[in-house]
C-alpha positions in Angstrom: 19.0 -1.9 -2.9 19.6 -1.4 1.1 18.4 -4.0 3.6 14.8 -3.4 4.4 14.8 -3.5 8.5 11.7 -5.7 10.5 9.0 -3.2 12.0 7.8 -4.4 14.8 3.6 -4.3 14.5 2.9 -4.3 18.1 4.5 -1.2 19.1 2.1 0.5 16.4 -1.4 1.5 16.1 -2.4 0.2 13.2 -5.7 0.6 11.4 -7.0 -2.2 8.8 -9.1 -1.7 5.9 -10.7 -4.5 3.8 -10.2 -3.5 -0.2 -11.6 -6.9 -1.7 -13.5 -9.7 -0.6 -13.9 -12.5 -3.2 -15.6 -15.6 -3.6 -13.8 -18.4 -4.6 -15.8 -22.0 -5.6 -13.5 -25.5 -6.1 -15.1 -27.5 -8.1 -14.9 -31.0 -6.3 -16.7 -34.8 -7.1 -19.0 -34.2 -4.7 -20.0 -30.6 -6.1 -18.7 -27.1 -5.3 -16.3 -26.3 -2.2 -17.0 -22.5 -1.9 -14.1 -20.3 0.1 -13.5 -16.3 0.3 -10.2 -14.5 -0.5 -9.8 -11.0 1.5 -7.6 -8.4 0.6 -6.9 -6.2 3.5 -4.3 -3.2 3.8 -3.1 -2.0 7.3 -1.0 1.1 8.2 -0.3 3.5 11.1 -0.9 7.2 9.6 1.1 9.1 12.3 4.3 6.7 11.5 4.0 6.4 7.8 3.7 3.0 8.1 1.8 0.5 5.6 1.5 -3.1 4.5 -1.0 -5.4 2.6 -1.8 -8.8 2.9 -4.3 -11.6 1.6 -6.2 -14.3 3.7 -8.4 -17.6 2.0 -10.7 -18.9 4.5 -14.1 -20.9 4.5 -15.3 -17.7 6.4 -15.3 -14.0 5.6 -13.9 -13.0 9.1 -11.4 -15.8 9.0 -9.9 -14.9 5.4 -10.2 -11.1 6.9 -8.0 -12.0 10.1 -5.8 -14.1 7.9 -5.1 -11.2 5.8 -4.3 -8.7 8.8 -1.9 -11.4 9.8 -0.2 -11.7 6.5 0.0 -7.8 6.3 1.7 -7.4 9.7 4.6 -9.2 8.3 4.5 -7.3 4.8 4.8 -3.6 6.5 6.7 -0.5 4.7 7.9 2.6 6.1 7.1 5.2 3.7 9.1 9.0 2.9 7.1 11.5 3.4 6.9 15.5 3.5 4.7 17.3 6.2 1.1 16.0 4.6 2.1 14.9 0.7 4.7 13.1 -0.8 7.8 14.3 -2.0 8.0 13.5 -5.9 6.1 12.4 -8.7 6.5 8.8 -9.3 4.6 5.6 -11.2 4.4 2.3 -9.9 4.2 -0.5 -11.7 3.2 -4.5 -11.2 2.3 -6.8 -14.0 -0.3 -4.6 -16.8 -1.5 -2.3 -13.3 0.2 1.2 -13.7 0.1 3.5 -10.5 0.8 7.7 -10.8 1.4 9.2 -7.4 1.7 13.2 -7.8 2.4 15.5 -5.0 -0.1 18.0 -3.6 -0.3 21.5 -2.3 -2.0 21.5 1.1 -6.0 21.3 1.4 -6.5 18.6 -1.9 -6.8 15.8 0.0 -6.5 12.6 -1.2 -8.1 12.5 -5.0 -7.7 8.1 -5.6 -9.9 5.3 -6.4 -10.6 2.8 -4.2 -7.4 0.1 -3.8 -5.4 3.1 -4.0 -7.6 5.6 -1.4 -6.6 2.8 0.8 -2.9 2.8 0.7 -2.9 6.1 1.1 -5.1 6.7 4.2 -3.4 3.9 5.6 0.3 5.2 4.9 -1.4 8.8 6.5 -0.9 10.9 2.6 -3.4 13.7 3.4 -3.1 15.5 -0.3 -2.1 13.3 -3.0 -3.2 13.2 -6.9 -3.4 9.1 -8.1 -4.2 8.1 -11.5 -4.6 4.0 -11.5 -3.8 3.3 -15.5 -3.7 -0.6 -16.8 -5.6 -2.9 -14.5 -8.5 -2.4 -12.2 -7.6 -5.7 -10.3 -6.9 -4.5 -6.7 -4.2 -7.0 -6.0 -2.3 -5.6 -9.0 -3.1 -2.1 -8.3 -2.1 -2.6 -4.6 1.1 -4.0 -5.8 2.0 -1.4 -8.2 1.1 1.9 -5.3 3.6 -0.2 -3.0 6.2 -0.4 -6.3 6.0 3.7 -6.2 5.9 4.2 -2.7 9.3 2.2 -2.4 10.4 4.5 -4.4 10.1 7.8 -2.8 13.3 9.3 -1.4 13.8 12.2 0.7 16.3 14.7 0.1 18.4 13.8 2.6 19.0 10.2 0.6 18.9 11.8 -3.2 21.6 14.2 -2.1 24.1 11.5 -0.8 23.3 9.9 -3.8 24.5 13.0 -5.5 27.5 13.6 -3.5 26.1 16.7 -1.9 24.6 18.5 0.8 21.0 18.9 0.9 21.2 22.8 0.9 22.9 22.6 -2.5 19.6 20.4 -3.7 
């Protein structure tokens, strides 16, 4: 696998989207300590850059802020055609499977909650998706990112096969 180069988050116009907020409690001797866990997706639709992160804190806004900071350290550039993805792909993480299919112009983003957040943040305008297996947003997002990292552009496939782009 090729070495992934670092993407500078400060140069991008990042939009954040909160996917899930979970209230968690820890039972201690004096009672229950409540805190919040936030799952956040950020991306620049114009650049095709997207990332995710989770943060935990005693208050919801702090948890979201921590999630955004974690997501900025976890940015990926994905291969897109003009408005869709180049080919069909299946991403897996744990028991979460996410199927992504390219769609013709005007279809829109056909996706459920967590997958929709990733697709809109990445700048994909036309795609068909199906989430299989678990509905856990953490695993669904990780499976979606697995699928997005498997996407190849025509030049990379041609180089892999030892052919020119026109031959494909």
